[in-house]
C-alpha positions, 0 to 999 in steps of 0.5 A, a space after each residue: 347567588 343567581 349570578 353565581 349560578 349563572 357563572 357556574 352554569 356558564 363555566 360548565 358550559 364553557 368547559 363542556 364546549 371548550 374541548 369539543 370546539 378546540 379538539 373534537 371539531 378540529 379533528 372532525 374537520 380534518 377527517 371530513 377534509 381528508 374524506 372530501 379530498 380522497 379519490 373515492 370520497 365523493 359520489 361523482 368519483 365513486 360513480 366514475 370508478 364504477 363505470 371504469 370497472 366495466 372496462 375490464 370485461 371489454 379488455 378481457 373480451 378483446 384478449 379472449 377474442 384475439 387468443 381465439 383468433 390466434 388459436 384458430 389460425 394456428 390450427 388452420 395453419 397446422 392442418 395446411 402445413 401437414 397436408 403440404 408435407 404429406 403431399 411432398 412425402 408422396 412425391 418423394 415416395 413416387 420418385 424413389 419407387 421409380 428407382 426401386 423398380 429400375 433396380 429390379 429391372 437391372 437385376 432381372 436383365 438376362 445379360 446381367 444374370 448371365 454375366 453374374 455366372 460368367 468366369 472372369 478368369 478366362 477372358 473370351 470373346 463371349 465374355 467381353 461381349 457380355 461385359 459390353 452388353 451389361 455396361 451399355 445396358 446399365 449406362 443407358 439408365 444414367 443417360 435416360 435419368 439425369 437424376 442418377 449420378 452413378 450406377 455401380 455393380 460391385 461383383 465377385 471377381 474382376 467383374 465390377 462395373 461402374 457407369 462413371 468409369 471409376 476404376 476399382 481394385 480387382 478384389 473390391 468386393 472381397 474388401 467390402 464383404 465384411 462392411 456394414 453396408 454389405 452385411 445389411 444387404 445380406 441381412 435383407 437378402 435382396 430387399 432394397 434399402 437407402 443410405 445417405 452415404 457410403 464412405 467406405 465404398 467411396 474410399 475404394 474408388 480412384 480419382 474424384 469422388 462421385 457427388 450424391 445425396 441418396 443411394 439405393 443399395 441391394 444385394 445382387 443374387 442369381 435368380 435361379 441359383 439364389 446365391 450372393 453374387 454382388 452389390 448394386 449401388 445407384 447413387 442419386 443426385 442430391 439436387 433431386 431432393 433439394 429441388 423438391 424441398 425448395 419448391 415446398 413453402 411452409 412459411 418464413 424461417 421454416 425448414 424441411 429435412 429429409 433424414 436417412 436411416 444413417 442420419 444423413 440430412 438433406 435440408 432446406 430453409 426458407 428465409 425472406 421468401 428465398 429457399 436456401 440449402 442448409 449446410 450439413 455442418 450446421 448440425 443435425 436435427 437428429 441430435 435435438 431433444 425433440 427428434 426422439 419424440 418422432 414416432 409412428 408413420 406421421 404426426 405433428 407436435 410443438 416443441 422448442 427449436 433454436 430457442 423458439 417454439 416450432 410446429 414439428 410435422 413429420 412423415 415416414 417415407 414408404 416406397 412400394 418395394 423397399 423399406 426406405 427408412 427415410 423420414 421427412 420433417 418440417 419445422 415451422 415457427 409458431 411466430 408465423 401464426 401470430 403474424 398471420 393473426 396480426 391483422 385480427 390483433 389490430 382490429 381487436 385492439 382498435 375496437 377494444 380501445 373505441 369501446 373503452 373510450 365510449 365507455 369513459 365518455 358515457 361514464 363520465 357524463 352519467 357520473 357527473 349528471 347523477 352526482 349533480 342531481 344527488 348533491 342538489 337533493 342533499 343540499 335541499 335536505 340539509 336546509 
């Protein structure tokens, strides 16, 4: 009986132990092996992972530092470019104001005033002398100002004068009397205005056309009588504005545009340190969507141009006498600011990488040391 009980007890023990050994221990062993083989299972790995997480703030700090530096460079460059544009605008205003004063001097000339009232139907010696005096007086302005391409006095009757020697029909003023230019001059009643072209007037001239970039126009009235007597046109060479635009540097791939009220565009672009005239066939910026955002006397904003973000700065040209209606526009790619912040980016990346390497070295060293100490303590506690 004792033997039987022993066998039964032994059998029970075997039955109880059998499944645990064959099933429970093997599964536990596999799970334990998987945990030990896992990346985050050991204390050493967890400690190393903990130190690696501290790298994230370092990377964020580098990114934030670079963005702050870029924004600072962007803000500084914006202010500097805007001041440069405003100074250019003031220089243009001074130049154009000089021509406006010249136009006033021509109008108030005594000989011209007498010539406006002269009867061209009777060609007397006095009339011819007066014609000669006025012609010489006007031509002297072109001789003294090489920036002037031509001065034309479109007058009623057969009295039109032109410093370039262009011959016009006898009824030239009557033929342009209903044109948009004469209508605007009549509307402004003697005040000066500027245009980029006057094609209808050019078509009336004989021979080769006069090359010009801007034209000053005003109605000619007799000072005492006050009635309309003709139209004064002073054509300014495009080189005047082009030279001023070329001498202004807003950075690589930047552009400067002087837009007239009739949407003519004198434009210069900067490419690899060289300033080049932008052909008029390249398209007007007045057709771009951002141009409608230009409002007020001056300002700056950011928008897309040629598929890239640009800083757009502008200033209205206000002369001392007339309403010029001209707008000076500068286009500067923001990529220039990133290039300016390139050295800051390099320094930021280098110091960030150094900080990461130091953190990794310290992290690994401490993690290995701590894990060894903990493992020793665990091994001693198991004994």
